mmCIF entry with sequence, helices, sheets and N, C-alpha, C, O atoms, coordinates in Angstrom:
data_MODEL
# 
_entry.id   MODEL 
# 
_entity.id                         1 
_entity.type                       polymer 
_entity.pdbx_number_of_molecules   1 
# 
_entity_poly.entity_id                      1 
_entity_poly.type                           'polypeptide(L)' 
_entity_poly.nstd_linkage                   no 
_entity_poly.nstd_monomer                   no 
_entity_poly.pdbx_seq_one_letter_code       MVLSEMGKTAEAYWYEIPNQFPFVKLESFVVMPNHIHGIIVINKPIER 
_entity_poly.pdbx_seq_one_letter_code_can   MVLSEMGKTAEAYWYEIPNQFPFVKLESFVVMPNHIHGIIVINKPIER 
_entity_poly.pdbx_strand_id                 A 
# 
loop_
_entity_poly_seq.entity_id 
_entity_poly_seq.num 
_entity_poly_seq.mon_id 
_entity_poly_seq.hetero 
1 1  MET n 
1 2  VAL n 
1 3  LEU n 
1 4  SER n 
1 5  GLU n 
1 6  MET n 
1 7  GLY n 
1 8  LYS n 
1 9  THR n 
1 10 ALA n 
1 11 GLU n 
1 12 ALA n 
1 13 TYR n 
1 14 TRP n 
1 15 TYR n 
1 16 GLU n 
1 17 ILE n 
1 18 PRO n 
1 19 ASN n 
1 20 GLN n 
1 21 PHE n 
1 22 PRO n 
1 23 PHE n 
1 24 VAL n 
1 25 LYS n 
1 26 LEU n 
1 27 GLU n 
1 28 SER n 
1 29 PHE n 
1 30 VAL n 
1 31 VAL n 
1 32 MET n 
1 33 PRO n 
1 34 ASN n 
1 35 HIS n 
1 36 ILE n 
1 37 HIS n 
1 38 GLY n 
1 39 ILE n 
1 40 ILE n 
1 41 VAL n 
1 42 ILE n 
1 43 ASN n 
1 44 LYS n 
1 45 PRO n 
1 46 ILE n 
1 47 GLU n 
1 48 ARG n 
# 
_struct_asym.id          A 
_struct_asym.entity_id   1 
# 
_struct_conf.conf_type_id            HELX_P 
_struct_conf.id                      HELX_P1 
_struct_conf.pdbx_PDB_helix_id       AA1 
_struct_conf.beg_label_comp_id       GLU 
_struct_conf.beg_label_asym_id       A 
_struct_conf.beg_label_seq_id        5 
_struct_conf.pdbx_beg_PDB_ins_code   ? 
_struct_conf.end_label_comp_id       GLN 
_struct_conf.end_label_asym_id       A 
_struct_conf.end_label_seq_id        20 
_struct_conf.pdbx_end_PDB_ins_code   ? 
_struct_conf.beg_auth_comp_id        GLU 
_struct_conf.beg_auth_asym_id        A 
_struct_conf.beg_auth_seq_id         5 
_struct_conf.end_auth_comp_id        GLN 
_struct_conf.end_auth_asym_id        A 
_struct_conf.end_auth_seq_id         20 
_struct_conf.pdbx_PDB_helix_class    1 
_struct_conf.details                 ? 
_struct_conf.pdbx_PDB_helix_length   16 
# 
_struct_conf_type.id          HELX_P 
_struct_conf_type.criteria    ? 
_struct_conf_type.reference   ? 
# 
_struct_sheet.id               AA1 
_struct_sheet.type             ? 
_struct_sheet.number_strands   2 
_struct_sheet.details          ? 
# 
_struct_sheet_order.sheet_id     AA1 
_struct_sheet_order.range_id_1   1 
_struct_sheet_order.range_id_2   2 
_struct_sheet_order.offset       ? 
_struct_sheet_order.sense        anti-parallel 
# 
loop_
_struct_sheet_range.sheet_id 
_struct_sheet_range.id 
_struct_sheet_range.beg_label_comp_id 
_struct_sheet_range.beg_label_asym_id 
_struct_sheet_range.beg_label_seq_id 
_struct_sheet_range.pdbx_beg_PDB_ins_code 
_struct_sheet_range.end_label_comp_id 
_struct_sheet_range.end_label_asym_id 
_struct_sheet_range.end_label_seq_id 
_struct_sheet_range.pdbx_end_PDB_ins_code 
_struct_sheet_range.beg_auth_comp_id 
_struct_sheet_range.beg_auth_asym_id 
_struct_sheet_range.beg_auth_seq_id 
_struct_sheet_range.end_auth_comp_id 
_struct_sheet_range.end_auth_asym_id 
_struct_sheet_range.end_auth_seq_id 
AA1 1 VAL A 24 ? VAL A 31 ? VAL A 24 VAL A 31 
AA1 2 ILE A 36 ? ILE A 42 ? ILE A 36 ILE A 42 
# 
loop_
_atom_site.group_PDB 
_atom_site.id 
_atom_site.type_symbol 
_atom_site.label_atom_id 
_atom_site.label_alt_id 
_atom_site.label_comp_id 
_atom_site.label_asym_id 
_atom_site.label_entity_id 
_atom_site.label_seq_id 
_atom_site.pdbx_PDB_ins_code 
_atom_site.Cartn_x 
_atom_site.Cartn_y 
_atom_site.Cartn_z 
_atom_site.occupancy 
_atom_site.B_iso_or_equiv 
_atom_site.pdbx_formal_charge 
_atom_site.auth_seq_id 
_atom_site.auth_comp_id 
_atom_site.auth_asym_id 
_atom_site.auth_atom_id 
_atom_site.pdbx_PDB_model_num 
ATOM 1   N N  . MET A 1 1  ? -29.335 -145.625 -84.026 1.00 0.00 ? 1  MET A N  1 
ATOM 2   C CA . MET A 1 1  ? -29.329 -145.625 -82.566 1.00 0.00 ? 1  MET A CA 1 
ATOM 3   C C  . MET A 1 1  ? -29.289 -147.038 -81.974 1.00 0.00 ? 1  MET A C  1 
ATOM 4   O O  . MET A 1 1  ? -29.919 -147.934 -82.536 1.00 0.00 ? 1  MET A O  1 
ATOM 5   N N  . VAL A 1 2  ? -28.636 -147.258 -80.956 1.00 0.00 ? 2  VAL A N  1 
ATOM 6   C CA . VAL A 1 2  ? -28.664 -148.527 -80.284 1.00 0.00 ? 2  VAL A CA 1 
ATOM 7   C C  . VAL A 1 2  ? -29.671 -148.397 -79.219 1.00 0.00 ? 2  VAL A C  1 
ATOM 8   O O  . VAL A 1 2  ? -29.603 -147.561 -78.318 1.00 0.00 ? 2  VAL A O  1 
ATOM 9   N N  . LEU A 1 3  ? -30.715 -149.363 -79.380 1.00 0.00 ? 3  LEU A N  1 
ATOM 10  C CA . LEU A 1 3  ? -31.877 -149.283 -78.476 1.00 0.00 ? 3  LEU A CA 1 
ATOM 11  C C  . LEU A 1 3  ? -31.536 -149.894 -77.042 1.00 0.00 ? 3  LEU A C  1 
ATOM 12  O O  . LEU A 1 3  ? -30.821 -150.891 -76.944 1.00 0.00 ? 3  LEU A O  1 
ATOM 13  N N  . SER A 1 4  ? -32.018 -149.324 -76.067 1.00 0.00 ? 4  SER A N  1 
ATOM 14  C CA . SER A 1 4  ? -31.945 -149.814 -74.655 1.00 0.00 ? 4  SER A CA 1 
ATOM 15  C C  . SER A 1 4  ? -32.986 -151.047 -74.610 1.00 0.00 ? 4  SER A C  1 
ATOM 16  O O  . SER A 1 4  ? -33.701 -151.353 -75.565 1.00 0.00 ? 4  SER A O  1 
ATOM 17  N N  . GLU A 1 5  ? -32.972 -151.639 -73.499 1.00 0.00 ? 5  GLU A N  1 
ATOM 18  C CA . GLU A 1 5  ? -34.059 -152.712 -73.346 1.00 0.00 ? 5  GLU A CA 1 
ATOM 19  C C  . GLU A 1 5  ? -35.364 -152.135 -73.345 1.00 0.00 ? 5  GLU A C  1 
ATOM 20  O O  . GLU A 1 5  ? -36.240 -152.812 -73.884 1.00 0.00 ? 5  GLU A O  1 
ATOM 21  N N  . MET A 1 6  ? -35.690 -151.024 -72.854 1.00 0.00 ? 6  MET A N  1 
ATOM 22  C CA . MET A 1 6  ? -36.971 -150.388 -72.923 1.00 0.00 ? 6  MET A CA 1 
ATOM 23  C C  . MET A 1 6  ? -37.280 -150.071 -74.378 1.00 0.00 ? 6  MET A C  1 
ATOM 24  O O  . MET A 1 6  ? -38.393 -150.293 -74.855 1.00 0.00 ? 6  MET A O  1 
ATOM 25  N N  . GLY A 1 7  ? -36.297 -149.559 -75.061 1.00 0.00 ? 7  GLY A N  1 
ATOM 26  C CA . GLY A 1 7  ? -36.444 -149.254 -76.526 1.00 0.00 ? 7  GLY A CA 1 
ATOM 27  C C  . GLY A 1 7  ? -36.873 -150.529 -77.315 1.00 0.00 ? 7  GLY A C  1 
ATOM 28  O O  . GLY A 1 7  ? -37.777 -150.503 -78.150 1.00 0.00 ? 7  GLY A O  1 
ATOM 29  N N  . LYS A 1 8  ? -36.171 -151.631 -76.996 1.00 0.00 ? 8  LYS A N  1 
ATOM 30  C CA . LYS A 1 8  ? -36.525 -152.885 -77.729 1.00 0.00 ? 8  LYS A CA 1 
ATOM 31  C C  . LYS A 1 8  ? -37.826 -153.307 -77.390 1.00 0.00 ? 8  LYS A C  1 
ATOM 32  O O  . LYS A 1 8  ? -38.521 -153.866 -78.238 1.00 0.00 ? 8  LYS A O  1 
ATOM 33  N N  . THR A 1 9  ? -38.280 -153.079 -76.115 1.00 0.00 ? 9  THR A N  1 
ATOM 34  C CA . THR A 1 9  ? -39.657 -153.471 -75.734 1.00 0.00 ? 9  THR A CA 1 
ATOM 35  C C  . THR A 1 9  ? -40.647 -152.566 -76.502 1.00 0.00 ? 9  THR A C  1 
ATOM 36  O O  . THR A 1 9  ? -41.688 -153.047 -76.951 1.00 0.00 ? 9  THR A O  1 
ATOM 37  N N  . ALA A 1 10 ? -40.361 -151.359 -76.646 1.00 0.00 ? 10 ALA A N  1 
ATOM 38  C CA . ALA A 1 10 ? -41.240 -150.425 -77.292 1.00 0.00 ? 10 ALA A CA 1 
ATOM 39  C C  . ALA A 1 10 ? -41.416 -150.828 -78.844 1.00 0.00 ? 10 ALA A C  1 
ATOM 40  O O  . ALA A 1 10 ? -42.480 -150.756 -79.460 1.00 0.00 ? 10 ALA A O  1 
ATOM 41  N N  . GLU A 1 11 ? -40.216 -151.254 -79.352 1.00 0.00 ? 11 GLU A N  1 
ATOM 42  C CA . GLU A 1 11 ? -40.212 -151.640 -80.739 1.00 0.00 ? 11 GLU A CA 1 
ATOM 43  C C  . GLU A 1 11 ? -41.003 -153.018 -80.908 1.00 0.00 ? 11 GLU A C  1 
ATOM 44  O O  . GLU A 1 11 ? -41.747 -153.153 -81.878 1.00 0.00 ? 11 GLU A O  1 
ATOM 45  N N  . ALA A 1 12 ? -40.866 -153.923 -80.080 1.00 0.00 ? 12 ALA A N  1 
ATOM 46  C CA . ALA A 1 12 ? -41.548 -155.087 -80.117 1.00 0.00 ? 12 ALA A CA 1 
ATOM 47  C C  . ALA A 1 12 ? -43.107 -154.967 -80.017 1.00 0.00 ? 12 ALA A C  1 
ATOM 48  O O  . ALA A 1 12 ? -43.858 -155.640 -80.722 1.00 0.00 ? 12 ALA A O  1 
ATOM 49  N N  . TYR A 1 13 ? -43.530 -154.068 -79.095 1.00 0.00 ? 13 TYR A N  1 
ATOM 50  C CA . TYR A 1 13 ? -44.949 -153.661 -79.014 1.00 0.00 ? 13 TYR A CA 1 
ATOM 51  C C  . TYR A 1 13 ? -45.447 -153.009 -80.245 1.00 0.00 ? 13 TYR A C  1 
ATOM 52  O O  . TYR A 1 13 ? -46.576 -153.283 -80.655 1.00 0.00 ? 13 TYR A O  1 
ATOM 53  N N  . TRP A 1 14 ? -44.702 -152.183 -80.852 1.00 0.00 ? 14 TRP A N  1 
ATOM 54  C CA . TRP A 1 14 ? -45.140 -151.495 -82.059 1.00 0.00 ? 14 TRP A CA 1 
ATOM 55  C C  . TRP A 1 14 ? -45.510 -152.587 -83.134 1.00 0.00 ? 14 TRP A C  1 
ATOM 56  O O  . TRP A 1 14 ? -46.535 -152.472 -83.806 1.00 0.00 ? 14 TRP A O  1 
ATOM 57  N N  . TYR A 1 15 ? -44.656 -153.637 -83.275 1.00 0.00 ? 15 TYR A N  1 
ATOM 58  C CA . TYR A 1 15 ? -44.897 -154.599 -84.290 1.00 0.00 ? 15 TYR A CA 1 
ATOM 59  C C  . TYR A 1 15 ? -46.045 -155.567 -83.892 1.00 0.00 ? 15 TYR A C  1 
ATOM 60  O O  . TYR A 1 15 ? -46.562 -156.284 -84.748 1.00 0.00 ? 15 TYR A O  1 
ATOM 61  N N  . GLU A 1 16 ? -46.443 -155.589 -82.607 1.00 0.00 ? 16 GLU A N  1 
ATOM 62  C CA . GLU A 1 16 ? -47.596 -156.342 -82.266 1.00 0.00 ? 16 GLU A CA 1 
ATOM 63  C C  . GLU A 1 16 ? -48.872 -155.719 -82.520 1.00 0.00 ? 16 GLU A C  1 
ATOM 64  O O  . GLU A 1 16 ? -49.867 -156.442 -82.477 1.00 0.00 ? 16 GLU A O  1 
ATOM 65  N N  . ILE A 1 17 ? -49.010 -154.404 -82.797 1.00 0.00 ? 17 ILE A N  1 
ATOM 66  C CA . ILE A 1 17 ? -50.290 -153.677 -82.958 1.00 0.00 ? 17 ILE A CA 1 
ATOM 67  C C  . ILE A 1 17 ? -51.175 -154.325 -84.035 1.00 0.00 ? 17 ILE A C  1 
ATOM 68  O O  . ILE A 1 17 ? -52.386 -154.445 -83.851 1.00 0.00 ? 17 ILE A O  1 
ATOM 69  N N  . PRO A 1 18 ? -50.572 -154.739 -85.153 1.00 0.00 ? 18 PRO A N  1 
ATOM 70  C CA . PRO A 1 18 ? -51.560 -155.261 -86.184 1.00 0.00 ? 18 PRO A CA 1 
ATOM 71  C C  . PRO A 1 18 ? -52.098 -156.726 -85.825 1.00 0.00 ? 18 PRO A C  1 
ATOM 72  O O  . PRO A 1 18 ? -53.082 -157.210 -86.382 1.00 0.00 ? 18 PRO A O  1 
ATOM 73  N N  . ASN A 1 19 ? -51.348 -157.386 -84.831 1.00 0.00 ? 19 ASN A N  1 
ATOM 74  C CA . ASN A 1 19 ? -51.849 -158.656 -84.329 1.00 0.00 ? 19 ASN A CA 1 
ATOM 75  C C  . ASN A 1 19 ? -53.188 -158.484 -83.501 1.00 0.00 ? 19 ASN A C  1 
ATOM 76  O O  . ASN A 1 19 ? -54.106 -159.302 -83.543 1.00 0.00 ? 19 ASN A O  1 
ATOM 77  N N  . GLN A 1 20 ? -53.192 -157.367 -82.770 1.00 0.00 ? 20 GLN A N  1 
ATOM 78  C CA . GLN A 1 20 ? -54.312 -157.060 -81.973 1.00 0.00 ? 20 GLN A CA 1 
ATOM 79  C C  . GLN A 1 20 ? -55.368 -156.424 -82.771 1.00 0.00 ? 20 GLN A C  1 
ATOM 80  O O  . GLN A 1 20 ? -56.537 -156.740 -82.547 1.00 0.00 ? 20 GLN A O  1 
ATOM 81  N N  . PHE A 1 21 ? -55.078 -155.542 -83.699 1.00 0.00 ? 21 PHE A N  1 
ATOM 82  C CA . PHE A 1 21 ? -56.006 -154.918 -84.471 1.00 0.00 ? 21 PHE A CA 1 
ATOM 83  C C  . PHE A 1 21 ? -55.652 -155.040 -86.022 1.00 0.00 ? 21 PHE A C  1 
ATOM 84  O O  . PHE A 1 21 ? -54.898 -154.262 -86.606 1.00 0.00 ? 21 PHE A O  1 
ATOM 85  N N  . PRO A 1 22 ? -56.278 -156.086 -86.583 1.00 0.00 ? 22 PRO A N  1 
ATOM 86  C CA . PRO A 1 22 ? -56.013 -156.374 -88.008 1.00 0.00 ? 22 PRO A CA 1 
ATOM 87  C C  . PRO A 1 22 ? -56.364 -155.417 -88.966 1.00 0.00 ? 22 PRO A C  1 
ATOM 88  O O  . PRO A 1 22 ? -55.946 -155.577 -90.112 1.00 0.00 ? 22 PRO A O  1 
ATOM 89  N N  . PHE A 1 23 ? -57.105 -154.386 -88.676 1.00 0.00 ? 23 PHE A N  1 
ATOM 90  C CA . PHE A 1 23 ? -57.499 -153.370 -89.610 1.00 0.00 ? 23 PHE A CA 1 
ATOM 91  C C  . PHE A 1 23 ? -56.418 -152.178 -89.565 1.00 0.00 ? 23 PHE A C  1 
ATOM 92  O O  . PHE A 1 23 ? -56.661 -151.169 -90.226 1.00 0.00 ? 23 PHE A O  1 
ATOM 93  N N  . VAL A 1 24 ? -55.361 -152.247 -88.893 1.00 0.00 ? 24 VAL A N  1 
ATOM 94  C CA . VAL A 1 24 ? -54.289 -151.269 -88.748 1.00 0.00 ? 24 VAL A CA 1 
ATOM 95  C C  . VAL A 1 24 ? -53.143 -151.688 -89.609 1.00 0.00 ? 24 VAL A C  1 
ATOM 96  O O  . VAL A 1 24 ? -52.735 -152.849 -89.651 1.00 0.00 ? 24 VAL A O  1 
ATOM 97  N N  . LYS A 1 25 ? -52.624 -150.667 -90.317 1.00 0.00 ? 25 LYS A N  1 
ATOM 98  C CA . LYS A 1 25 ? -51.367 -150.836 -91.013 1.00 0.00 ? 25 LYS A CA 1 
ATOM 99  C C  . LYS A 1 25 ? -50.296 -149.883 -90.421 1.00 0.00 ? 25 LYS A C  1 
ATOM 100 O O  . LYS A 1 25 ? -50.536 -148.701 -90.176 1.00 0.00 ? 25 LYS A O  1 
ATOM 101 N N  . LEU A 1 26 ? -49.218 -150.419 -90.229 1.00 0.00 ? 26 LEU A N  1 
ATOM 102 C CA . LEU A 1 26 ? -48.029 -149.690 -89.648 1.00 0.00 ? 26 LEU A CA 1 
ATOM 103 C C  . LEU A 1 26 ? -47.262 -149.029 -90.806 1.00 0.00 ? 26 LEU A C  1 
ATOM 104 O O  . LEU A 1 26 ? -46.984 -149.650 -91.832 1.00 0.00 ? 26 LEU A O  1 
ATOM 105 N N  . GLU A 1 27 ? -46.943 -147.792 -90.606 1.00 0.00 ? 27 GLU A N  1 
ATOM 106 C CA . GLU A 1 27 ? -46.106 -147.153 -91.521 1.00 0.00 ? 27 GLU A CA 1 
ATOM 107 C C  . GLU A 1 27 ? -44.758 -146.946 -90.726 1.00 0.00 ? 27 GLU A C  1 
ATOM 108 O O  . GLU A 1 27 ? -44.410 -147.747 -89.859 1.00 0.00 ? 27 GLU A O  1 
ATOM 109 N N  . SER A 1 28 ? -44.040 -145.865 -91.057 1.00 0.00 ? 28 SER A N  1 
ATOM 110 C CA . SER A 1 28 ? -42.688 -145.698 -90.453 1.00 0.00 ? 28 SER A CA 1 
ATOM 111 C C  . SER A 1 28 ? -42.765 -145.203 -88.973 1.00 0.00 ? 28 SER A C  1 
ATOM 112 O O  . SER A 1 28 ? -43.716 -144.526 -88.582 1.00 0.00 ? 28 SER A O  1 
ATOM 113 N N  . PHE A 1 29 ? -41.817 -145.536 -88.237 1.00 0.00 ? 29 PHE A N  1 
ATOM 114 C CA . PHE A 1 29 ? -41.742 -145.166 -86.890 1.00 0.00 ? 29 PHE A CA 1 
ATOM 115 C C  . PHE A 1 29 ? -40.239 -144.995 -86.441 1.00 0.00 ? 29 PHE A C  1 
ATOM 116 O O  . PHE A 1 29 ? -39.318 -145.492 -87.089 1.00 0.00 ? 29 PHE A O  1 
ATOM 117 N N  . VAL A 1 30 ? -40.050 -144.253 -85.279 1.00 0.00 ? 30 VAL A N  1 
ATOM 118 C CA . VAL A 1 30 ? -38.670 -144.103 -84.769 1.00 0.00 ? 30 VAL A CA 1 
ATOM 119 C C  . VAL A 1 30 ? -38.793 -144.035 -83.248 1.00 0.00 ? 30 VAL A C  1 
ATOM 120 O O  . VAL A 1 30 ? -39.645 -143.354 -82.678 1.00 0.00 ? 30 VAL A O  1 
ATOM 121 N N  . VAL A 1 31 ? -37.927 -144.752 -82.663 1.00 0.00 ? 31 VAL A N  1 
ATOM 122 C CA . VAL A 1 31 ? -37.953 -144.871 -81.114 1.00 0.00 ? 31 VAL A CA 1 
ATOM 123 C C  . VAL A 1 31 ? -36.951 -143.789 -80.802 1.00 0.00 ? 31 VAL A C  1 
ATOM 124 O O  . VAL A 1 31 ? -35.818 -143.791 -81.284 1.00 0.00 ? 31 VAL A O  1 
ATOM 125 N N  . MET A 1 32 ? -37.479 -142.711 -79.844 1.00 0.00 ? 32 MET A N  1 
ATOM 126 C CA . MET A 1 32 ? -36.683 -141.673 -79.352 1.00 0.00 ? 32 MET A CA 1 
ATOM 127 C C  . MET A 1 32 ? -36.231 -142.139 -78.048 1.00 0.00 ? 32 MET A C  1 
ATOM 128 O O  . MET A 1 32 ? -36.622 -143.195 -77.551 1.00 0.00 ? 32 MET A O  1 
ATOM 129 N N  . PRO A 1 33 ? -35.337 -141.278 -77.455 1.00 0.00 ? 33 PRO A N  1 
ATOM 130 C CA . PRO A 1 33 ? -34.916 -141.650 -76.013 1.00 0.00 ? 33 PRO A CA 1 
ATOM 131 C C  . PRO A 1 33 ? -36.005 -141.846 -74.973 1.00 0.00 ? 33 PRO A C  1 
ATOM 132 O O  . PRO A 1 33 ? -35.882 -142.697 -74.092 1.00 0.00 ? 33 PRO A O  1 
ATOM 133 N N  . ASN A 1 34 ? -37.040 -141.082 -75.070 1.00 0.00 ? 34 ASN A N  1 
ATOM 134 C CA . ASN A 1 34 ? -38.089 -141.271 -74.049 1.00 0.00 ? 34 ASN A CA 1 
ATOM 135 C C  . ASN A 1 34 ? -39.600 -141.334 -74.637 1.00 0.00 ? 34 ASN A C  1 
ATOM 136 O O  . ASN A 1 34 ? -40.575 -141.166 -73.905 1.00 0.00 ? 34 ASN A O  1 
ATOM 137 N N  . HIS A 1 35 ? -39.693 -141.574 -75.919 1.00 0.00 ? 35 HIS A N  1 
ATOM 138 C CA . HIS A 1 35 ? -40.945 -141.802 -76.503 1.00 0.00 ? 35 HIS A CA 1 
ATOM 139 C C  . HIS A 1 35 ? -40.769 -142.244 -78.013 1.00 0.00 ? 35 HIS A C  1 
ATOM 140 O O  . HIS A 1 35 ? -39.663 -142.285 -78.553 1.00 0.00 ? 35 HIS A O  1 
ATOM 141 N N  . ILE A 1 36 ? -41.902 -142.556 -78.620 1.00 0.00 ? 36 ILE A N  1 
ATOM 142 C CA . ILE A 1 36 ? -41.774 -142.947 -80.058 1.00 0.00 ? 36 ILE A CA 1 
ATOM 143 C C  . ILE A 1 36 ? -42.621 -142.071 -80.901 1.00 0.00 ? 36 ILE A C  1 
ATOM 144 O O  . ILE A 1 36 ? -43.531 -141.431 -80.374 1.00 0.00 ? 36 ILE A O  1 
ATOM 145 N N  . HIS A 1 37 ? -42.392 -141.997 -82.153 1.00 0.00 ? 37 HIS A N  1 
ATOM 146 C CA . HIS A 1 37 ? -43.137 -141.362 -83.207 1.00 0.00 ? 37 HIS A CA 1 
ATOM 147 C C  . HIS A 1 37 ? -43.476 -142.543 -84.205 1.00 0.00 ? 37 HIS A C  1 
ATOM 148 O O  . HIS A 1 37 ? -42.654 -143.386 -84.563 1.00 0.00 ? 37 HIS A O  1 
ATOM 149 N N  . GLY A 1 38 ? -44.784 -142.490 -84.601 1.00 0.00 ? 38 GLY A N  1 
ATOM 150 C CA . GLY A 1 38 ? -45.156 -143.465 -85.580 1.00 0.00 ? 38 GLY A CA 1 
ATOM 151 C C  . GLY A 1 38 ? -46.373 -143.087 -86.322 1.00 0.00 ? 38 GLY A C  1 
ATOM 152 O O  . GLY A 1 38 ? -47.173 -142.299 -85.818 1.00 0.00 ? 38 GLY A O  1 
ATOM 153 N N  . ILE A 1 39 ? -46.568 -143.622 -87.539 1.00 0.00 ? 39 ILE A N  1 
ATOM 154 C CA . ILE A 1 39 ? -47.663 -143.416 -88.329 1.00 0.00 ? 39 ILE A CA 1 
ATOM 155 C C  . ILE A 1 39 ? -48.493 -144.755 -88.352 1.00 0.00 ? 39 ILE A C  1 
ATOM 156 O O  . ILE A 1 39 ? -47.949 -145.819 -88.647 1.00 0.00 ? 39 ILE A O  1 
ATOM 157 N N  . ILE A 1 40 ? -49.741 -144.670 -88.053 1.00 0.00 ? 40 ILE A N  1 
ATOM 158 C CA . ILE A 1 40 ? -50.580 -145.783 -87.996 1.00 0.00 ? 40 ILE A CA 1 
ATOM 159 C C  . ILE A 1 40 ? -51.813 -145.431 -88.957 1.00 0.00 ? 40 ILE A C  1 
ATOM 160 O O  . ILE A 1 40 ? -52.415 -144.363 -88.844 1.00 0.00 ? 40 ILE A O  1 
ATOM 161 N N  . VAL A 1 41 ? -52.144 -146.389 -89.900 1.00 0.00 ? 41 VAL A N  1 
ATOM 162 C CA . VAL A 1 41 ? -53.235 -146.182 -90.769 1.00 0.00 ? 41 VAL A CA 1 
ATOM 163 C C  . VAL A 1 41 ? -54.406 -147.119 -90.320 1.00 0.00 ? 41 VAL A C  1 
ATOM 164 O O  . VAL A 1 41 ? -54.291 -148.345 -90.300 1.00 0.00 ? 41 VAL A O  1 
ATOM 165 N N  . ILE A 1 42 ? -55.493 -146.477 -89.977 1.00 0.00 ? 42 ILE A N  1 
ATOM 166 C CA . ILE A 1 42 ? -56.623 -147.241 -89.518 1.00 0.00 ? 42 ILE A CA 1 
ATOM 167 C C  . ILE A 1 42 ? -57.554 -147.347 -90.649 1.00 0.00 ? 42 ILE A C  1 
ATOM 168 O O  . ILE A 1 42 ? -57.996 -146.319 -91.162 1.00 0.00 ? 42 ILE A O  1 
ATOM 169 N N  . ASN A 1 43 ? -57.913 -148.606 -91.112 1.00 0.00 ? 43 ASN A N  1 
ATOM 170 C CA . ASN A 1 43 ? -58.712 -148.799 -92.270 1.00 0.00 ? 43 ASN A CA 1 
ATOM 171 C C  . ASN A 1 43 ? -59.928 -149.679 -91.871 1.00 0.00 ? 43 ASN A C  1 
ATOM 172 O O  . ASN A 1 43 ? -60.054 -150.812 -92.334 1.00 0.00 ? 43 ASN A O  1 
ATOM 173 N N  . LYS A 1 44 ? -60.779 -149.164 -91.045 1.00 0.00 ? 44 LYS A N  1 
ATOM 174 C CA . LYS A 1 44 ? -61.962 -149.834 -90.441 1.00 0.00 ? 44 LYS A CA 1 
ATOM 175 C C  . LYS A 1 44 ? -63.259 -149.151 -90.806 1.00 0.00 ? 44 LYS A C  1 
ATOM 176 O O  . LYS A 1 44 ? -63.491 -147.986 -90.484 1.00 0.00 ? 44 LYS A O  1 
ATOM 177 N N  . PRO A 1 45 ? -64.079 -149.893 -91.472 1.00 0.00 ? 45 PRO A N  1 
ATOM 178 C CA . PRO A 1 45 ? -65.378 -149.240 -91.911 1.00 0.00 ? 45 PRO A CA 1 
ATOM 179 C C  . PRO A 1 45 ? -66.177 -148.745 -90.642 1.00 0.00 ? 45 PRO A C  1 
ATOM 180 O O  . PRO A 1 45 ? -66.099 -149.335 -89.564 1.00 0.00 ? 45 PRO A O  1 
ATOM 181 N N  . ILE A 1 46 ? -66.922 -147.660 -90.839 1.00 0.00 ? 46 ILE A N  1 
ATOM 182 C CA . ILE A 1 46 ? -67.698 -147.120 -89.785 1.00 0.00 ? 46 ILE A CA 1 
ATOM 183 C C  . ILE A 1 46 ? -68.975 -148.123 -89.639 1.00 0.00 ? 46 ILE A C  1 
ATOM 184 O O  . ILE A 1 46 ? -69.678 -148.410 -90.608 1.00 0.00 ? 46 ILE A O  1 
ATOM 185 N N  . GLU A 1 47 ? -69.190 -148.608 -88.375 1.00 0.00 ? 47 GLU A N  1 
ATOM 186 C CA . GLU A 1 47 ? -70.313 -149.429 -88.200 1.00 0.00 ? 47 GLU A CA 1 
ATOM 187 C C  . GLU A 1 47 ? -71.489 -148.584 -87.832 1.00 0.00 ? 47 GLU A C  1 
ATOM 188 O O  . GLU A 1 47 ? -71.414 -147.708 -86.970 1.00 0.00 ? 47 GLU A O  1 
ATOM 189 N N  . ARG A 1 48 ? -72.639 -148.877 -88.536 1.00 0.00 ? 48 ARG A N  1 
ATOM 190 C CA . ARG A 1 48 ? -73.844 -147.989 -88.273 1.00 0.00 ? 48 ARG A CA 1 
ATOM 191 C C  . ARG A 1 48 ? -74.921 -148.947 -87.828 1.00 0.00 ? 48 ARG A C  1 
ATOM 192 O O  . ARG A 1 48 ? -76.040 -148.526 -87.535 1.00 0.00 ? 48 ARG A O  1 
# 
């Protein structure tokens, strides 16, 4: 699929997630016409 400017923005923000949350690992994702689907693995110990 050829991404629109909004799709490119969504993709760029997807790749920024680990920079904001270092305990997050990104798996596969796909940009749809009006939303995205993605798998995010959160590996953060529970603070007690």
